[in-house]
N, C-alpha and C positions, 0 to 999 in steps of 0.2 A: 802537535795535537795528539790526543790520546783516544783510543777506542776501547770499549769494553768487549771482551770476548768470553765465551763460555767453553770450558773443556770438561770432559768427564772426570770423575774422581779417580778412575783407573789410570787415565793419562797423567793426571796431576801427580799421582803416586809414582808412576813409571818414570817421570821426568825428575823426580826427587825435588820438587819445587817447595818453596816456603811461602806461606801466605804473605801477600804484599810485595813479592818479588817482581821486578820489572822484566818483561820478556820482549824479545823482538821476534815477530812472526812473519812468515811469507806464505799466505794461504794459497792452496791449490784451487779451492773453491771458496766463493765468498757470497754469503747471503746477508742482506742488509734489512734490518727491521727498524722502523721509525717509531719513536715514542711520541705520540701525538700530544702528550702533556708538556713537552719541552719545545719551545720555539726554535725553529731552524736557524742556523747561523747564516748571516747574509753572505751572498756570494762576493768574492773579491775579484772575480773575472768580469770585465764589462760585457754586456750583451752585444751580440753582433746584429747588424741590420740585415734583414732579408733582402736578397738581390732579385 
């Protein structure tokens, strides 16, 4: 699956990236924003019963 990330123009230039280039990232910090206009993907993990 793919995630969309945002980097600054300065960082884009510093890394000498090309538009559309695929990157592999390992974030030190992660903030997640949900687009309420897009339905969430169904979970593939079965729910656990409460004990």
